[in-house]
N, C-alpha and C positions, 0 to 999 in steps of 0.2 A: 131553807129561810122560811120563818114563821110569820114575817110580815109582808105587805104587798106594797107596790109602786103607788096603788091607790090610797092607802092609807097614808103614806108620805105626802103625797098631794094634798089630802084633806088637812093633814097636821101643818105643813107649810101655810096653807091658806089661813087657818085660824091663827098662826103664829103672826102673821102679816096684817091681817084684818083685825085682830084682837077682839073678834065677836064671832061666835058660833053661826049666829043668822047670817051675817054678811058672808061669812066664808062659805057657808051653804049654798048661798046664792050665786057665789062667784064659780063654784064647782058645779051648778046646775043640778043640785039633788037636794032633799030635802034635810031639814036640820035634824031631825032624829036619825036619819040613816047616816050622816056625817058623825053625829055623836056616837053611834054604835062603833064605827071605825076607829075613832079616836080611843074609845075606850079599850078596844081589841089591841091596839098598838100600844098603850099604856100598860097592859098586861104583859105583853111581849117583853118590853123594855124594863119592867120590874118596878114601876112607880108612876106617879102622877108627872104629866109632862106640862100641866098649866096649873096655875094658882088662880083660882076663880075669885074673883071680887065682884061687888054689886054692880059697878059700872065699867069693869075692866077685865081684862084678861091677861096675865102675866105668864111667862115662861119660868118654870121652877129650874134649879141648876141642872137637873137631869134633862129637862127639855131644851135648854140651850145647847147642851152637848150634841143632843140628838139632833137638833136643828141643822148645826153645822156640818154633820155627816149626811143628813137628809138632802141638804142643797147639792153635795157632791154626787150622791146616787142619782138624784132626778136630773142633774146635769149630764151626767154620763149616759143615762138613758135616753135624754133629748138628742144628744149627738148621735148615738147608735139609730135611734128613730129616724133621724134626717138621713143618715148614711144609707139604711135600707131603702127610703123612699127615691133617693137619688139613684141609686145602684139599679131598682126596678123599672125607673123611668128613664134609664139610658145616660143617665149623669154620673160624673166621678168628682168627688170632692178630693181636692189635694192640698196638702200643705207644703208651701214652698219656701226655703231659705234663701235670701239674699244679703249681700254684703251691703253696708252704709255707703260705700263710694260708688256703687251702681243703682241702688234702689230708686232714690227720688227722681232720676234722669231717665231710667228704663221703664219702671212701672207703669207710669199713665198710659204709654203708648201700647205697652203689653196688654194691659187689662182692657183698654179699647179695643184693641186687636181682636181679643178673644171673643168680645160682644159682637162686633161687626161680623166677624168670620163664622158666628153661630158654632163655635166650638164647645161641646158639652163639657166644660170643666168649670168646677167651682173651686176658685182658688183662695186659700188663705195663706196670708204672707208673715213671714217670721223675719224680721231684719236683726242681723247681729253680724259679728265678726267672724273671720273664717274659721278659727280654732273651735268656736262654740257652734257653728253651723255644722261642722264635720262630726262633731260628738252627737249632735241631736240626729244627723243623717244615720249614724251607725247605730243608734239607738232605736231608731223607727219613730222619732217624734215629728220628723219631717220628711217628704217622699223624695225630694230633690232640692238641690242647692245652686244658685247662680253665684260663680266664685271665679276667681283669676286662676287660671291654669298654669302649670300643674299643680294637682294637690297630691299630698303623700297619703300613702295608706293601700293596702290591698283591698280587695273586693269593692272597688268603685268603677264606675263607668263614667268616662267623660264625653262630652259632646261640645267639640268647640263652636262657639257662635260668632263671634267677631273679634277683629283687632282694634285695640283701643290705643291709639298713640299719645304719647306724653307731650304737652306743650309747656313751654316756661312762663309764667305768670307773675306779674308784678305791676308796679306802677310805671308809667312811661319813663319817669326820670331815673328809676332803678334800671329799667332795660337799657337806658341809653348810657348808662355808666360802664357796661361790659366792654372789656377790652378788645373782645374778638368781634368781627364782623358778622351780622346774622346769618350771611351764606355759609359762614364756616363754624357757626356755634355748634358744640358737641356737648353732651351732658358732664363730660369730665372736666370741661372749661370751668364749672361752677365749684370748683373745690375752695377758692377764696370768696366765695359769695356767701351772703347770709341766708342760708335755707331754712324756711318754716315748713315743717312737715306734720302731719298728724301724731297724734300721741301714740306711744308704744301699744302694738298689738293689732293695729291696722296693717293688711298686708300690702297696702298702697305705698307705706312708710318702707316696708321691706324692699320693695321694688324700687324705690326712689333713690334708695341709700346704695342699692346694686348698680343702677345705670350710671349714677354720678360718681361711683367709685370711692365712696365715703363710709364712715362706719359711726356708729351712736356716740362714740366718744369725742367728735369733734367738736371744738368750741363754737364752730361756726353754724352749728344746726340746733334749732329750737324745735323740740319735739313736745308739743301741749295742746294743740288744737284738737277738739273732738270731732270736727266736722269740715268737709270742703267749704259749705258756706262760710263758716268762720275764718278758715284760711283765706278765702277770696276777699274778704273785708280787711283783713289785717294787711296783707301785700298790697291792697290797693291804695293803703294809706303809707305806703312806704316802708313798712316794716320788715321787708326782707322780699325773698323771691320764694316760689314754691313750683311744684311738677303739677299740672291741670290735666287730667285724662280728657281726650276729645269727647267723651261723652257727657262730660260736665260743663265743658266751655261754653257753648251757648248759653245755657241757663244761668250760668254765673255771670258772664260778661253782660247780660241783659238785666241781671238783678244787682250788679254791683257798679256803679259809675266810676270811672277811674282804673278799673281792672284791665290792663292790656296783656296780649298774648304774643308770644314769638315762637315759632315752629323750628326746631332743630334741623340741620342739615341730615342728609341721609347718610347712613340707615337711621331712620327715626326710632327712638326708643319706644317701646310699646308693651302692653300687656294682653295676653289673650283671654276674653271672657268666655266661659263655658257653662254648660248645664251638667251637673254631676247627679249621679243616682247610685244606689246599691245594686250590685251585680246580682244579688239574690232576689231583689223586687221584680214584679211581672209588669213589665211597662205597658203591654198592650198596645194601644197606638196614642196614649196620652203624652207620653215622652216625645215623641216625634213631632206632635201636633204643638207642643209647647215650645219645643226648640226652634221650629219653624216660624212662629209669631216672634219670638224673642230674637233670632238672628235678623228678622226682616226690619224689625223696629231699630235694634242695634246699629245695622249697617245704614239706615237712613239717616240717623242722628249724626253719626260721625262723617258719613258723605256730606251732611251740610256744613260741618265745620271745615272740611277740606276744600270746599266749593270757592 
C-alpha cells in the first residue's frame, strides 16, 4: 500500500472544508505539510483529486471516486481503533441481533441493566427478522441473537431465557362475542374468529398459526401488519383479534386505549425466548453475563403481566 491513513484523513478534510487552510487547521498541521501529503496521494492515485478555483476547491471525477473509498477505509480504521482501545481497557464491544417482537419491550431494561450492573459490554443492536438474524450470525456480522427457540441449524448454541405466554387481544366487544367462557378458552377455539397477525416472515406469525391450528390460506386470517404496535391499534378498534405476547402486553395496553387482554386456560400457549451464539465463537464470560441480564429483565416483565 503506497498511501497512508494520514493522507486519506487530510484528503477527507480538504474535501469537506473545500479549503486547504481550514483543512490544515482542522487536522492541526501546517498548510504546506498538508499540501505535500495531498500531492503524494495524487501521485499514487494517478491524477489530480481537486479542481482548484480562485475561491473554491472542487473534487475531480477521480477525487469523487477516491473520496467514497476513503470514507470506507477511514470508517473501518476507526472501528478497529475503538476495538483495540476497548479490548485493552477490559471492555468488549458486541453486536447483538434481536427480533422486532422482542426488541422494543426487552431492550430498554437490558441496556439499563448493563449500565447499572457495570457490565463491561458495549452493545450494538441490530433489529431484524429471525431468518436474517440467523444469516448474520452465521456470517459473523453479529455475535449473538435474541430469538424464539428452537432455531434450526447446526453450529449454534442456545441459552433459554424465559417463557413468554400468549394472550388474546382485542376490543372488549370482540372478546365478549366469543362463544366459549374465558375459563375454558383455548387457542383452537379461535378458528372461526377473525385473526389479525403480523406480515409473513415474522416468527410470531408462524407460532400463532401453529397454536391456533390454522394455516395461511384461511379466509379468517389477515396477515399484513408490520408491528405489534400496529396490530394493537387495529384490534383495539374492533377489526379483529390477535395473539399478544406477555412481554408486550403491558406496554401495548398502556399505549392503546381500548385494548383488552384475555388469558387462555391451562396449558397456556407460549414461546421460549433465548440467546443464541455460534458454537465456534469464544464466549469468555460475556455470553453468560448478557444472558443473565436479559433473563432477569424478561422474567420481571412477564411476571408483572401475570400478577
